[in-house]
C-alpha positions in Angstrom: -41.0 -44.8 14.0 -39.1 -48.0 14.8 -37.6 -47.9 18.3 -35.2 -50.6 19.6 -34.7 -50.1 23.3 -32.1 -52.0 25.4 -32.4 -55.1 23.3 -30.2 -58.1 24.3 -30.1 -61.5 22.6 -28.5 -64.9 23.3 -28.2 -68.1 21.3 -27.9 -70.6 24.1 -25.2 -69.5 26.5 -23.6 -67.2 23.9 -24.5 -63.5 24.2 -24.8 -62.2 20.7 -26.1 -58.7 21.5 -25.4 -56.5 24.5 -28.0 -53.9 25.3 -28.6 -51.9 22.1 -30.9 -49.0 21.5 -31.6 -47.1 18.3 -34.4 -45.2 16.5 -35.4 -45.2 12.8 -37.6 -42.2 12.0 -39.9 -42.0 8.9 -38.0 -41.0 5.8 -34.6 -41.6 7.3 -31.9 -44.2 6.6 -29.8 -45.8 9.4 -26.9 -48.1 8.5 -25.4 -50.6 10.9 -21.8 -51.5 10.0 -19.4 -53.8 11.7 -17.3 -56.9 11.4 -18.7 -60.3 10.7 -20.3 -61.9 13.8 -21.1 -58.7 15.6 -24.8 -59.4 15.5 -26.0 -57.0 12.7 -28.2 -59.6 11.0 -29.6 -60.8 14.4 -30.6 -57.3 15.2 -32.3 -56.9 11.8 -34.2 -60.2 12.3 -35.4 -59.0 15.7 -36.6 -55.7 14.1 -38.4 -57.7 11.4 -40.1 -60.0 13.9 -38.2 -63.1 12.6 -36.8 -63.6 16.0 -38.5 -63.2 19.4 -37.3 -60.4 21.6 -35.7 -61.9 24.7 -34.9 -58.8 26.6 -35.7 -55.1 26.0 -38.4 -53.9 23.6 -39.0 -53.2 19.9 -41.9 -51.1 18.9 -42.9 -49.8 15.4 -45.5 -47.4 14.1 -44.7 -48.2 10.5 -47.8 -49.7 8.8 -45.9 -51.8 6.3 -42.3 -53.1 6.3 -40.6 -54.9 3.5 -37.4 -57.0 3.7 -34.6 -57.5 1.2 -31.9 -60.1 1.9 -28.3 -60.7 0.6 -29.6 -63.4 -1.7 -32.5 -62.4 -4.1 -34.5 -65.4 -2.9 -36.8 -65.4 -6.0 -39.1 -68.4 -6.4 -37.7 -70.4 -9.3 -41.1 -71.8 -10.4 -42.5 -68.3 -10.9 -41.8 -65.8 -13.7 -39.9 -62.7 -12.7 -43.1 -60.6 -13.0 -45.0 -63.0 -10.7 -42.1 -62.9 -8.2 -42.2 -59.1 -8.1 -46.0 -59.2 -7.7 -45.8 -61.9 -4.9 -46.4 -59.4 -2.0 -49.4 -57.9 -3.8 -50.8 -61.4 -4.3 -50.5 -61.9 -0.5 -52.5 -58.7 -0.1 -55.2 -60.1 -2.4 -54.7 -57.5 -5.1 -56.5 -58.7 -8.3 -54.2 -60.3 -10.8 -54.4 -57.7 -13.5 -53.8 -54.9 -11.1 -50.9 -56.5 -9.3 -49.2 -57.4 -12.6 -49.6 -53.8 -13.8 -48.1 -52.5 -10.6 -45.3 -55.0 -10.7 -44.5 -54.2 -14.3 -44.3 -50.5 -13.5 -41.9 -51.0 -10.6 -39.8 -53.4 -12.7 -39.5 -50.7 -15.3 -38.4 -48.2 -12.6 -35.7 -50.8 -11.7 -34.5 -51.0 -15.3 -36.0 -54.4 -16.1 -37.2 -54.8 -19.6 -40.5 -56.6 -20.5 -38.6 -59.6 -21.9 -37.0 -60.2 -18.6 -40.4 -60.2 -16.8 -41.5 -63.3 -18.9 -38.4 -65.2 -17.9 -37.7 -67.3 -14.8 -35.1 -66.2 -12.2 -32.4 -68.7 -13.2 -32.4 -67.1 -16.7 -31.4 -63.7 -15.3 -27.9 -62.4 -14.3 -27.2 -61.8 -10.6 -27.6 -58.0 -11.1 -31.0 -58.4 -12.7 -32.1 -60.8 -10.0 -31.1 -58.1 -7.4 -33.2 -55.5 -9.3 -36.2 -57.9 -9.3 -35.8 -58.5 -5.5 -35.7 -54.7 -4.9 -38.7 -54.2 -7.1 -40.6 -57.0 -5.1 -39.8 -55.2 -1.8 -40.8 -51.8 -3.1 -44.0 -52.6 -5.1 -46.0 -53.1 -1.9 -45.3 -49.4 -1.1 -43.7 -50.0 2.3 -43.0 -47.1 4.6 -40.0 -48.9 6.0 -37.4 -51.1 4.2 -35.1 -53.6 6.1 -32.0 -54.4 4.1 -29.6 -57.2 5.1 -26.5 -56.7 3.0 -28.6 -56.8 -0.2 -25.8 -55.6 -2.6 -22.8 -57.4 -1.1 -22.5 -60.0 -3.9 -22.6 -57.4 -6.7 -19.6 -55.9 -8.5 -18.7 -52.2 -8.0 -20.6 -51.0 -11.0 -23.8 -52.9 -10.3 -23.7 -52.0 -6.6 -23.5 -48.3 -7.6 -26.4 -48.7 -9.9 -28.5 -50.3 -7.2 -27.6 -47.5 -4.8 -28.9 -45.0 -7.3 -32.2 -46.9 -7.8 -32.7 -47.0 -4.0 -31.9 -43.4 -3.6 -34.3 -42.4 -6.4 -37.1 -44.3 -4.7 -36.3 -42.6 -1.3 -36.4 -39.2 -3.0 -39.8 -39.8 -4.4 -41.5 -40.7 -1.1 -40.7 -40.8 2.6 -39.3 -44.3 2.8 -37.4 -45.2 5.9 -34.6 -47.8 5.7 -32.5 -49.9 8.1 -29.4 -51.1 6.2 -27.1 -53.8 7.4 -23.7 -53.7 5.7 -20.0 -54.4 6.3 -19.1 -51.8 3.6 -18.4 -48.4 5.3 -18.4 -46.6 1.9 -21.9 -48.0 1.1 -23.1 -46.9 4.5 -22.1 -43.3 4.2 -23.4 -43.3 0.6 -26.9 -44.3 1.6 -27.5 -43.5 5.2 -28.3 -40.4 7.2 -26.8 -42.0 10.3 -24.1 -44.7 10.5 -23.9 -46.8 13.6 -20.7 -48.9 14.1 -21.0 -52.2 15.9 -18.3 -54.1 17.7 -18.4 -57.8 18.5 -18.3 -60.2 21.5 -20.9 -59.2 22.4 -22.5 -57.0 19.6 -22.9 -53.4 20.7 -22.9 -49.9 19.2 -19.6 -48.1 19.7 -19.8 -45.1 17.4 -22.4 -42.9 15.7 -21.7 -40.9 12.6 -24.4 -38.4 11.4 -24.1 -37.5 7.7 -24.4 -33.8 7.0 -27.9 -33.0 5.7 -26.5 -31.1 2.7 -24.4 -34.0 1.6 -26.5 -34.9 -1.5 -25.6 -35.5 -4.2 -23.0 -37.9 -2.7 -20.2 -38.4 -5.1 -17.8 -41.3 -5.1 -15.0 -39.1 -3.9 -17.1 -37.6 -1.1 -18.1 -41.1 0.0 -14.5 -42.3 0.1 -13.5 -39.2 2.1 -16.3 -39.8 4.6 -15.4 -43.4 4.9 -11.8 -42.7 5.5 -12.7 -40.1 8.2 -14.9 -42.7 9.9 -12.3 -45.4 9.8 -9.8 -43.0 11.3 -11.7 -43.0 14.6 -10.0 -45.2 17.3 -13.3 -46.8 18.4 -14.1 -47.7 14.8 -10.7 -49.2 14.1 -10.9 -51.2 17.3 -14.3 -52.6 16.3 -13.0 -53.7 12.9 -9.7 -55.0 14.6 -7.6 -52.6 12.5 -4.2 -51.2 13.7 -4.5 -48.1 15.7 -1.7 -46.2 14.0 -3.3 -44.2 11.2 -2.7 -40.8 9.6 -5.6 -38.3 9.7 -7.3 -38.0 6.3 -6.4 -34.9 4.3 
C-alpha cells in the first residue's frame, strides 16, 4: 500500500500542492489527470522519494518500486539489452542471468533479438519506449510509477503500449500510479481516476471505473472520458466552457 496523507509542497514562495491524500492498493491502478502545471509530476516525484516531503506524510509497504518517465532515458553507451538489464545489475544479479531475464522481458514487449544488440539511438521512439517499459518491469516491481510515459507516441503506438502494460498487470498483482493529461488513457488503464486542478494543485474529482469494465474497448473508453469531462468540476479544472450537453 502506498499512502499519501495531507501532503503539501512549495517551491520557494509558490505553493504547488494543497493538502492531497490518496491511496494506492496492491494490484490497483490510480491515474492522476489534470492540466499542465497542476503538480501531477511533483506529486509523483514525492511518492518516488525524488523530492523530500515538506508537510504531510507518505508511507509505502511496497517492497520494490520502478519508475518510467515521459522520455525513455536509455543510456546511449549501452546496448538495448544492457539498458533493460540495468536494474538487475544494480541488484548484483550475475551477468548471464540478468541478460536472460532482460531478453525474456524484451520479447514480452515485442522487441526482437536484433534490436537488443543495437544502441538506443538506432531504435525508433516506439521501440525505445518498449525498452524503457521492459527495464522497469524486469526487476519484478510490485508498484510502478509512470510519469506520462506514452505522451510522445502516436495513437497506434500508444494503444500498443497500453496493451503491453495491461497484459503485465493481468499476469501478476502490479500496482501502478499513472500521471497523464489524457483522460481517455486514464480511463483505459486505471481503476480510479483522480482529477487535479491547479493553483494550487489539488484533487477535485474521483471517478471509479466499474470492476466489470474489461475488456475496455476504444468506444467504451471514449464514452467514459466524455462522461468524466461532462462534470462541472472536471471542466473547471481543465478550464473548459461549462456549457456542455450530457453524453448519450
